PASEBA-1860 file (N, C-alpha, C; in nm, 3 decimals):
! residues 252
1> MWDPGHYL> 0.083/-0.115/-0.011/-0.021/0.000/0.029/0.046/0.102/0.012 ~ 0.048/0.221/-0.085/0.125/0.339/-0.069/0.060/0.472/-0.017 ~ 0.124/0.510/0.068/0.082/0.659/0.160/0.117/0.772/0.052 ~ 0.023/0.830/0.020/0.051/0.939/-0.097/0.117/1.078/-0.001 ~ 0.055/1.083/0.137/0.103/1.178/0.235/0.280/1.148/0.254 ~ 0.276/1.029/0.246/0.394/1.046/0.319/0.513/1.066/0.202 ~ 0.440/0.992/0.091/0.544/1.002/-0.065/0.569/1.132/-0.104 ~ 0.535/1.228/-0.045/0.531/1.341/-0.116/0.584/1.480/-0.063
9> AFSDHRDR> 0.584/1.410/0.096/0.653/1.468/0.202/0.800/1.548/0.138 ~ 0.836/1.473/0.076/0.990/1.524/0.008/0.956/1.558/-0.175 ~ 0.879/1.588/-0.174/0.823/1.592/-0.348/0.947/1.706/-0.402 ~ 0.980/1.778/-0.300/1.106/1.852/-0.390/1.207/1.791/-0.417 ~ 1.226/1.702/-0.364/1.378/1.615/-0.387/1.366/1.491/-0.506 ~ 1.235/1.439/-0.491/1.190/1.313/-0.521/1.152/1.358/-0.720 ~ 1.093/1.493/-0.694/1.039/1.537/-0.843/1.176/1.550/-0.939 ~ 1.272/1.600/-0.900/1.372/1.673/-0.944/1.438/1.563/-1.086
17> PAHDLLAR> 1.490/1.448/-1.054/1.454/1.391/-1.132/1.422/1.342/-1.238 ~ 1.260/1.396/-1.258/1.168/1.386/-1.357/1.229/1.509/-1.448 ~ 1.273/1.613/-1.397/1.250/1.726/-1.461/1.404/1.753/-1.529 ~ 1.529/1.644/-1.460/1.639/1.649/-1.504/1.629/1.550/-1.693 ~ 1.520/1.445/-1.612/1.495/1.327/-1.745/1.426/1.420/-1.837 ~ 1.345/1.461/-1.882/1.236/1.520/-1.933/1.335/1.643/-2.035 ~ 1.456/1.702/-1.985/1.496/1.784/-2.044/1.590/1.721/-2.139 ~ 1.614/1.590/-2.131/1.650/1.515/-2.230/1.588/1.468/-2.367
25> VGAQRVRR> 1.461/1.506/-2.350/1.351/1.436/-2.442/1.371/1.538/-2.506 ~ 1.348/1.525/-2.690/1.376/1.634/-2.778/1.262/1.621/-2.858 ~ 1.140/1.588/-2.835/1.009/1.580/-2.847/0.945/1.742/-2.918 ~ 0.906/1.735/-3.010/0.868/1.876/-3.058/0.704/1.881/-3.058 ~ 0.600/1.853/-3.126/0.504/1.805/-3.182/0.428/1.667/-3.096 ~ 0.348/1.646/-3.006/0.367/1.553/-2.944/0.179/1.493/-2.946 ~ 0.128/1.422/-3.027/0.007/1.395/-3.009/-0.042/1.299/-2.873 ~ 0.029/1.169/-2.789/-0.026/1.182/-2.669/0.098/1.121/-2.602
33> AADLGCGA> 0.119/1.198/-2.476/0.222/1.141/-2.399/0.182/1.053/-2.253 ~ 0.253/0.973/-2.239/0.193/0.884/-2.121/0.239/0.882/-1.999 ~ 0.231/0.901/-1.858/0.290/0.915/-1.759/0.239/0.794/-1.709 ~ 0.341/0.683/-1.728/0.305/0.570/-1.645/0.377/0.545/-1.460 ~ 0.293/0.515/-1.378/0.331/0.462/-1.269/0.311/0.647/-1.243 ~ 0.224/0.712/-1.238/0.227/0.881/-1.233/0.207/0.862/-1.105 ~ 0.191/0.816/-0.979/0.196/0.851/-0.853/0.058/0.910/-0.834 ~ 0.081/1.019/-0.727/-0.017/1.109/-0.669/-0.034/1.235/-0.792
41> GNLTGLLA> 0.011/1.190/-0.932/-0.009/1.268/-1.052/0.081/1.432/-1.035 ~ 0.173/1.457/-0.949/0.220/1.544/-0.919/0.323/1.604/-1.010 ~ 0.340/1.509/-1.122/0.475/1.489/-1.238/0.417/1.495/-1.388 ~ 0.239/1.470/-1.347/0.160/1.461/-1.513/0.162/1.592/-1.570 ~ 0.150/1.698/-1.487/0.166/1.793/-1.515/0.298/1.866/-1.609 ~ 0.371/1.801/-1.583/0.511/1.864/-1.643/0.502/1.841/-1.819 ~ 0.379/1.680/-1.846/0.347/1.676/-1.989/0.285/1.749/-1.996 ~ 0.168/1.796/-1.944/0.057/1.894/-2.026/0.097/2.031/-2.065
49> RRWPEAQV> 0.182/2.068/-1.974/0.253/2.223/-1.979/0.324/2.214/-2.088 ~ 0.468/2.082/-2.120/0.579/2.102/-2.213/0.438/2.097/-2.362 ~ 0.388/2.015/-2.339/0.298/1.969/-2.471/0.185/1.972/-2.472 ~ 0.111/2.106/-2.444/0.003/2.210/-2.413/-0.087/2.113/-2.508 ~ -0.054/2.059/-2.643/-0.181/1.976/-2.764/-0.207/1.822/-2.737 ~ -0.104/1.801/-2.626/-0.109/1.639/-2.660/-0.227/1.581/-2.595 ~ -0.235/1.455/-2.562/-0.351/1.414/-2.501/-0.272/1.325/-2.398 ~ -0.267/1.369/-2.294/-0.180/1.327/-2.158/-0.232/1.176/-2.114
57> DASDASPE> -0.199/1.033/-2.098/-0.259/0.917/-2.011/-0.162/0.905/-1.849 ~ -0.257/0.923/-1.813/-0.182/0.898/-1.644/-0.240/0.782/-1.615 ~ -0.125/0.718/-1.499/-0.177/0.581/-1.488/-0.074/0.498/-1.384 ~ -0.164/0.408/-1.288/-0.070/0.392/-1.153/-0.114/0.240/-1.095 ~ -0.061/0.160/-1.060/-0.079/0.035/-1.004/-0.145/0.042/-0.874 ~ -0.124/0.146/-0.813/-0.206/0.225/-0.661/-0.352/0.268/-0.632 ~ -0.433/0.203/-0.580/-0.588/0.282/-0.599/-0.555/0.429/-0.555 ~ -0.467/0.394/-0.420/-0.413/0.556/-0.379/-0.409/0.633/-0.403
65> MVAAARER> -0.282/0.659/-0.525/-0.227/0.703/-0.569/-0.299/0.744/-0.642 ~ -0.357/0.672/-0.732/-0.453/0.686/-0.877/-0.583/0.822/-0.769 ~ -0.569/0.749/-0.652/-0.717/0.864/-0.603/-0.662/0.999/-0.562 ~ -0.552/1.035/-0.509/-0.460/1.150/-0.484/-0.427/1.188/-0.671 ~ -0.455/1.132/-0.745/-0.402/1.256/-0.871/-0.551/1.265/-0.887 ~ -0.651/1.147/-0.883/-0.753/1.247/-0.920/-0.787/1.378/-0.830 ~ -0.755/1.370/-0.702/-0.777/1.479/-0.629/-0.714/1.631/-0.681 ~ -0.621/1.615/-0.729/-0.546/1.690/-0.785/-0.593/1.726/-0.960
73> GVRARLLD> -0.709/1.652/-0.983/-0.767/1.682/-1.105/-0.683/1.634/-1.253 ~ -0.610/1.500/-1.234/-0.544/1.417/-1.332/-0.622/1.292/-1.331 ~ -0.681/1.267/-1.470/-0.743/1.199/-1.495/-0.653/1.068/-1.514 ~ -0.658/0.983/-1.390/-0.542/0.878/-1.391/-0.640/0.779/-1.421 ~ -0.596/0.667/-1.470/-0.654/0.539/-1.417/-0.594/0.423/-1.368 ~ -0.646/0.311/-1.315/-0.577/0.209/-1.230/-0.517/0.154/-1.304 ~ -0.406/0.118/-1.339/-0.338/0.023/-1.416/-0.198/-0.061/-1.381 ~ -0.211/-0.174/-1.387/-0.024/-0.207/-1.350/0.067/-0.183/-1.472
81> VRDWSPAP> 0.131/-0.150/-1.469/0.276/-0.131/-1.552/0.230/-0.240/-1.669 ~ 0.283/-0.326/-1.597/0.307/-0.464/-1.687/0.177/-0.495/-1.824 ~ 0.056/-0.419/-1.770/-0.049/-0.468/-1.865/-0.045/-0.319/-1.960 ~ 0.041/-0.225/-1.943/0.037/-0.092/-2.065/0.127/-0.167/-2.181 ~ 0.022/-0.058/-2.286/0.098/-0.069/-2.428/0.069/0.009/-2.494 ~ 0.137/0.048/-2.567/0.155/0.228/-2.618/0.030/0.224/-2.701 ~ -0.021/0.317/-2.726/-0.139/0.343/-2.838/-0.046/0.385/-2.971 ~ -0.082/0.405/-3.116/-0.025/0.432/-3.211/0.038/0.559/-3.203
89> DTDVVLCN> -0.036/0.660/-3.137/0.049/0.783/-3.171/0.080/0.802/-3.027 ~ 0.172/0.750/-2.946/0.198/0.785/-2.818/0.345/0.817/-2.881 ~ 0.370/0.939/-2.877/0.520/0.993/-2.910/0.610/1.012/-2.759 ~ 0.539/1.018/-2.657/0.638/1.022/-2.564/0.577/0.974/-2.451 ~ 0.657/0.893/-2.345/0.690/0.815/-2.220/0.764/0.854/-2.137 ~ 0.692/0.879/-2.018/0.752/0.913/-1.906/0.727/0.788/-1.808 ~ 0.855/0.757/-1.759/0.872/0.602/-1.658/0.942/0.686/-1.543 ~ 0.878/0.715/-1.438/0.956/0.818/-1.290/0.986/0.675/-1.208
97> AVLQWVPE> 1.048/0.611/-1.155/1.062/0.548/-1.035/0.982/0.468/-1.030 ~ 0.990/0.376/-1.123/0.840/0.268/-1.119/0.894/0.128/-1.154 ~ 1.041/0.127/-1.311/1.032/0.006/-1.286/1.155/-0.039/-1.205 ~ 1.209/-0.033/-1.128/1.240/-0.117/-1.012/1.201/-0.213/-0.941 ~ 1.029/-0.167/-0.959/0.948/-0.234/-0.886/0.923/-0.361/-0.937 ~ 0.938/-0.375/-1.119/0.898/-0.471/-1.179/1.013/-0.584/-1.226 ~ 1.036/-0.710/-1.134/1.195/-0.749/-1.187/1.197/-0.802/-1.335 ~ 1.076/-0.800/-1.430/1.084/-0.850/-1.553/1.043/-0.706/-1.628
105> HVELLHRW> 1.122/-0.603/-1.585/1.090/-0.457/-1.675/1.176/-0.460/-1.841 ~ 1.299/-0.556/-1.768/1.409/-0.540/-1.932/1.338/-0.607/-2.027 ~ 1.213/-0.683/-1.995/1.108/-0.791/-2.083/0.996/-0.677/-2.156 ~ 0.955/-0.578/-2.044/0.898/-0.487/-2.101/0.954/-0.439/-2.165 ~ 1.084/-0.370/-2.139/1.138/-0.222/-2.265/1.153/-0.341/-2.383 ~ 1.160/-0.431/-2.417/1.172/-0.537/-2.523/1.020/-0.517/-2.636 ~ 0.929/-0.478/-2.509/0.832/-0.510/-2.576/0.783/-0.361/-2.605 ~ 0.744/-0.284/-2.544/0.730/-0.092/-2.563/0.842/-0.084/-2.671
113> IPALPAGA> 0.903/-0.055/-2.679/1.017/-0.004/-2.760/0.973/-0.004/-2.910 ~ 0.980/-0.134/-2.982/0.949/-0.159/-3.104/0.824/-0.133/-3.108 ~ 0.739/-0.129/-3.005/0.562/-0.065/-3.051/0.547/0.089/-3.009 ~ 0.623/0.158/-3.030/0.624/0.327/-3.069/0.635/0.338/-3.174 ~ 0.560/0.448/-3.246/0.585/0.483/-3.336/0.733/0.554/-3.354 ~ 0.713/0.563/-3.489/0.866/0.643/-3.552/0.906/0.759/-3.452 ~ 1.027/0.823/-3.436/1.024/0.924/-3.361/0.987/0.981/-3.219 ~ 0.907/0.835/-3.188/0.878/0.826/-2.993/0.993/0.842/-2.934
121> WFAFQVPG> 0.960/0.877/-2.801/1.058/0.898/-2.727/1.057/0.799/-2.575 ~ 1.087/0.765/-2.517/1.080/0.697/-2.392/1.138/0.691/-2.272 ~ 1.134/0.764/-2.175/1.215/0.837/-2.056/1.197/0.776/-1.960 ~ 1.248/0.726/-1.909/1.258/0.681/-1.725/1.404/0.636/-1.691 ~ 1.385/0.698/-1.542/1.443/0.710/-1.438/1.405/0.584/-1.315 ~ 1.549/0.535/-1.335/1.517/0.421/-1.189/1.669/0.477/-1.048 ~ 1.579/0.460/-0.920/1.660/0.435/-0.795/1.834/0.365/-0.836 ~ 1.929/0.381/-0.828/2.006/0.291/-0.823/2.133/0.280/-0.691
129> NFGSPSYR> 2.045/0.344/-0.543/2.096/0.354/-0.424/2.123/0.256/-0.358 ~ 2.071/0.079/-0.412/2.036/-0.064/-0.326/2.130/-0.112/-0.244 ~ 2.230/-0.029/-0.281/2.362/-0.110/-0.222/2.396/0.015/-0.120 ~ 2.303/0.070/-0.099/2.372/0.237/0.038/2.359/0.195/0.117 ~ 2.416/0.289/0.240/2.392/0.265/0.378/2.253/0.256/0.414 ~ 2.203/0.363/0.324/2.060/0.317/0.380/1.954/0.178/0.338 ~ 1.955/0.142/0.257/1.960/-0.003/0.237/2.026/-0.105/0.307 ~ 2.138/-0.095/0.319/2.216/-0.185/0.402/2.157/-0.210/0.555
137> AIHEVLGR> 2.141/-0.064/0.615/2.058/-0.097/0.783/1.955/-0.164/0.727 ~ 1.850/-0.135/0.641/1.731/-0.240/0.604/1.747/-0.383/0.608 ~ 1.816/-0.410/0.532/1.875/-0.536/0.498/1.923/-0.606/0.680 ~ 2.004/-0.516/0.727/2.024/-0.582/0.816/1.913/-0.613/0.948 ~ 1.835/-0.447/0.937/1.757/-0.540/1.049/1.621/-0.636/0.991 ~ 1.631/-0.635/0.884/1.529/-0.753/0.850/1.576/-0.908/0.863 ~ 1.674/-0.869/0.887/1.769/-1.023/0.909/1.770/-1.069/1.034 ~ 1.729/-0.959/1.116/1.714/-1.000/1.258/1.602/-1.114/1.309
145> ERWRGRVE> 1.617/-1.139/1.399/1.544/-1.277/1.438/1.390/-1.259/1.423 ~ 1.369/-1.162/1.518/1.216/-1.107/1.502/1.157/-1.096/1.361 ~ 1.242/-1.079/1.260/1.180/-0.995/1.082/1.234/-1.082/0.991 ~ 1.291/-1.195/1.012/1.373/-1.264/0.945/1.187/-1.389/0.856 ~ 1.266/-1.354/0.738/1.115/-1.428/0.664/0.956/-1.364/0.649 ~ 0.976/-1.247/0.753/0.871/-1.161/0.759/0.809/-1.093/0.578 ~ 0.906/-1.033/0.541/0.856/-0.932/0.465/0.973/-1.023/0.332 ~ 0.878/-0.959/0.238/0.919/-1.016/0.091/0.881/-0.882/-0.029
153> GVLDAGSV> 0.951/-0.896/-0.103/0.934/-0.725/-0.198/1.079/-0.610/-0.162 ~ 1.139/-0.608/-0.048/1.243/-0.534/0.005/1.332/-0.573/-0.171 ~ 1.373/-0.421/-0.204/1.458/-0.426/-0.346/1.601/-0.435/-0.309 ~ 1.668/-0.508/-0.403/1.835/-0.509/-0.328/1.906/-0.458/-0.473 ~ 2.004/-0.465/-0.475/2.087/-0.418/-0.588/2.125/-0.487/-0.734 ~ 2.032/-0.618/-0.740/1.982/-0.687/-0.825/1.867/-0.630/-0.923 ~ 1.806/-0.525/-0.880/1.680/-0.470/-0.902/1.675/-0.426/-1.058 ~ 1.775/-0.335/-1.099/1.818/-0.239/-1.208/1.932/-0.271/-1.230
161> LDATGYAD> 1.947/-0.203/-1.385/2.073/-0.224/-1.438/2.177/-0.057/-1.442 ~ 2.289/-0.074/-1.461/2.331/0.066/-1.422/2.310/0.130/-1.596 ~ 2.389/0.249/-1.629/2.357/0.288/-1.709/2.350/0.258/-1.859 ~ 2.516/0.182/-1.848/2.559/0.095/-1.936/2.492/0.030/-1.975 ~ 2.392/-0.106/-1.872/2.330/-0.184/-1.913/2.205/-0.157/-1.995 ~ 2.139/-0.035/-1.962/2.043/-0.023/-2.024/2.064/0.051/-2.149 ~ 2.179/0.100/-2.174/2.194/0.159/-2.326/2.238/0.044/-2.370 ~ 2.273/-0.071/-2.372/2.303/-0.192/-2.464/2.130/-0.258/-2.505
169> VLADLGAE> 2.081/-0.248/-2.345/1.957/-0.339/-2.408/1.861/-0.216/-2.530 ~ 1.858/-0.092/-2.506/1.818/0.025/-2.619/1.874/0.032/-2.775 ~ 2.005/0.016/-2.710/2.059/0.002/-2.860/2.007/-0.112/-2.958 ~ 2.004/-0.224/-2.887/2.010/-0.345/-2.952/1.845/-0.350/-3.004 ~ 1.716/-0.265/-2.930/1.658/-0.223/-3.012/1.635/-0.163/-3.094 ~ 1.739/-0.077/-3.141/1.761/0.001/-3.260/1.753/0.135/-3.181 ~ 1.673/0.176/-3.054/1.664/0.295/-3.026/1.864/0.398/-3.064 ~ 1.811/0.509/-3.082/1.947/0.606/-3.016/1.912/0.657/-2.872
177> VDAWETTY> 2.031/0.616/-2.796/2.041/0.637/-2.641/2.106/0.705/-2.597 ~ 2.042/0.760/-2.482/2.110/0.851/-2.366/2.101/0.793/-2.232 ~ 2.200/0.765/-2.188/2.176/0.742/-2.060/2.302/0.755/-1.945 ~ 2.288/0.810/-1.824/2.365/0.791/-1.751/2.295/0.816/-1.627 ~ 2.413/0.803/-1.475/2.357/0.823/-1.355/2.440/0.946/-1.311 ~ 2.347/1.003/-1.211/2.335/1.088/-1.107/2.370/1.025/-0.955 ~ 2.394/1.067/-0.844/2.374/1.072/-0.706/2.422/1.255/-0.659 ~ 2.266/1.228/-0.626/2.202/1.348/-0.564/2.267/1.361/-0.411
185> AHRLHGPD> 2.255/1.523/-0.394/2.317/1.501/-0.235/2.200/1.570/-0.126 ~ 2.088/1.525/-0.157/1.982/1.633/-0.063/2.017/1.636/0.072 ~ 1.978/1.723/0.092/1.992/1.780/0.258/1.849/1.774/0.298 ~ 1.815/1.713/0.356/1.731/1.675/0.447/1.695/1.731/0.606 ~ 1.559/1.792/0.654/1.560/1.888/0.777/1.436/1.751/0.871 ~ 1.474/1.775/0.993/1.403/1.691/1.118/1.498/1.617/1.179 ~ 1.457/1.518/1.248/1.536/1.449/1.371/1.530/1.294/1.257 ~ 1.491/1.228/1.212/1.487/1.127/1.171/1.457/1.139/0.988
193> PVLEWVSG> 1.496/1.188/0.901/1.467/1.283/0.772/1.473/1.122/0.677 ~ 1.569/1.026/0.677/1.627/0.941/0.592/1.526/0.835/0.648 ~ 1.479/0.806/0.772/1.381/0.697/0.827/1.248/0.741/0.759 ~ 1.235/0.894/0.762/1.086/0.938/0.660/1.100/0.895/0.539 ~ 1.202/0.924/0.506/1.204/0.900/0.375/1.157/0.767/0.294 ~ 1.309/0.656/0.360/1.262/0.520/0.323/1.117/0.497/0.351 ~ 1.072/0.503/0.469/0.945/0.490/0.502/0.838/0.496/0.374 ~ 0.828/0.624/0.332/0.772/0.593/0.226/0.774/0.553/0.071
201> TALRPVRA> 0.863/0.483/0.071/0.901/0.396/-0.026/1.008/0.270/-0.018 ~ 1.141/0.278/-0.006/1.163/0.149/0.035/1.085/0.054/0.149 ~ 1.070/0.119/0.258/0.959/0.012/0.337/0.838/0.022/0.325 ~ 0.780/0.053/0.228/0.632/-0.044/0.197/0.623/-0.146/0.188 ~ 0.699/-0.266/0.121/0.637/-0.359/0.157/0.659/-0.391/0.290 ~ 0.758/-0.365/0.387/0.764/-0.413/0.527/0.624/-0.344/0.589 ~ 0.632/-0.217/0.579/0.483/-0.166/0.648/0.362/-0.239/0.532 ~ 0.334/-0.312/0.478/0.215/-0.413/0.442/0.261/-0.522/0.499
209> ALDDAEWS> 0.316/-0.591/0.531/0.351/-0.697/0.592/0.345/-0.666/0.720 ~ 0.357/-0.580/0.821/0.346/-0.572/0.957/0.211/-0.469/1.053 ~ 0.175/-0.471/1.125/0.040/-0.458/1.191/0.086/-0.339/1.289 ~ 0.020/-0.210/1.285/0.108/-0.096/1.354/0.170/-0.079/1.469 ~ 0.168/-0.220/1.578/0.259/-0.194/1.686/0.377/-0.283/1.584 ~ 0.390/-0.339/1.508/0.521/-0.405/1.465/0.593/-0.315/1.403 ~ 0.508/-0.235/1.327/0.583/-0.123/1.234/0.662/-0.009/1.340 ~ 0.594/0.014/1.419/0.676/0.095/1.517/0.766/0.048/1.566
217> DFRAELAP> 0.776/-0.068/1.577/0.885/-0.137/1.648/1.020/-0.187/1.558 ~ 0.958/-0.172/1.463/1.068/-0.184/1.352/1.148/-0.054/1.322 ~ 1.057/0.025/1.295/1.091/0.169/1.227/1.215/0.190/1.382 ~ 1.152/0.183/1.509/1.241/0.183/1.599/1.411/0.137/1.630 ~ 1.396/-0.003/1.582/1.486/-0.085/1.517/1.631/-0.004/1.416 ~ 1.522/-0.005/1.300/1.629/0.092/1.204/1.662/0.190/1.243 ~ 1.590/0.297/1.303/1.617/0.495/1.323/1.782/0.471/1.373 ~ 1.834/0.435/1.481/1.958/0.426/1.499/2.038/0.371/1.364
225> LLREAHPR> 2.029/0.312/1.278/2.125/0.245/1.218/2.166/0.391/1.111 ~ 2.034/0.411/1.081/2.005/0.555/0.993/2.088/0.665/1.037 ~ 2.061/0.669/1.141/2.132/0.851/1.251/2.279/0.799/1.190 ~ 2.346/0.642/1.251/2.461/0.639/1.221/2.539/0.667/1.086 ~ 2.443/0.563/1.028/2.511/0.594/0.866/2.484/0.743/0.800 ~ 2.377/0.830/0.849/2.382/0.969/0.783/2.366/1.043/0.907 ~ 2.491/1.090/0.950/2.453/1.151/1.074/2.420/1.292/1.036 ~ 2.369/1.369/1.165/2.280/1.517/1.184/2.430/1.604/1.144
233> RADGTTWF> 2.381/1.748/1.076/2.471/1.835/1.092/2.465/1.923/1.205 ~ 2.573/2.004/1.232/2.540/2.079/1.336/2.416/2.162/1.294 ~ 2.414/2.232/1.207/2.258/2.294/1.169/2.160/2.216/1.168 ~ 2.172/2.090/1.207/2.018/2.028/1.231/1.966/1.923/1.042 ~ 2.010/1.985/0.937/2.008/1.917/0.809/2.111/1.804/0.825 ~ 2.027/1.706/0.726/2.159/1.591/0.721/2.153/1.526/0.584 ~ 2.257/1.509/0.528/2.293/1.460/0.337/2.258/1.361/0.348 ~ 2.166/1.329/0.259/2.149/1.193/0.205/2.189/1.165/0.062
241> GFRRVFAV> 2.302/1.104/0.030/2.312/1.081/-0.095/2.209/0.966/-0.124 ~ 2.163/0.983/-0.251/2.092/0.906/-0.332/2.090/0.900/-0.489 ~ 2.178/0.804/-0.593/2.220/0.753/-0.680/2.113/0.713/-0.738 ~ 2.082/0.789/-0.858/1.964/0.729/-0.967/2.001/0.688/-1.124 ~ 1.909/0.578/-1.195/1.996/0.577/-1.316/1.899/0.650/-1.448 ~ 1.931/0.704/-1.546/1.843/0.748/-1.631/1.869/0.653/-1.784 ~ 1.734/0.661/-1.843/1.786/0.604/-2.000/1.660/0.684/-2.069 ~ 1.707/0.770/-2.187/1.608/0.834/-2.259/1.603/0.735/-2.369
249> AHRP> 1.532/0.645/-2.454/1.603/0.634/-2.559/1.430/0.682/-2.705 ~ 1.491/0.715/-2.799/1.454/0.734/-2.910/1.446/0.676/-3.058 ~ 1.312/0.683/-3.092/1.279/0.550/-3.194/1.326/0.680/-3.309 ~ 1.449/0.660/-3.406/1.470/0.726/-3.473/1.381/0.744/-3.640
END
């Protein structure tokens, strides 16, 4: 279950990669643009503002996120990304921080890219921080006796490729490719900001598997490890390094 409010608490930081991603999309006239995994719809407007003549399709697999997007006025529909196929006039696709949750997403790229019309653009980014101190801390707590075997679906380093890996996949599909990696140094505020950040994303499978009391206990065990991995500065802020992998495919 996704919590839109928790996820959007860091929207300024979470949204920046989408801006950086779309800056590399060179589409001019766009008939249809798709926002796959639109979440609460806070990024769908980027497509509508950049290509105001385009039909914008937004979808997400989370009922909570779809409801939040509709409250924003986004005409989002409930759809698992695995079930999406491009319409014949789909000229731009944005898939922001979604594919890491789909183990077979490279197979989906093999299906989607050839199905796009000539001249179309497919832009996606995925987190690449699954070997980071925060993830190591999460897996350390999950390995403790109380939690061992209780939770499935927490992402690990095998969830995504690196930039060269995606570049190879897309180039083999005949696309022109722009692929890169960026590590953002997010300056976060609050007493346990990294815990709050991962609670809205990486810990979603943990929250779904535990009751309220267990969830509180799990967070209490994880918090000191995250504080140690990401120490608080004298001014009360915390640096949180976050690596992301980007790829833009253009069908010539």
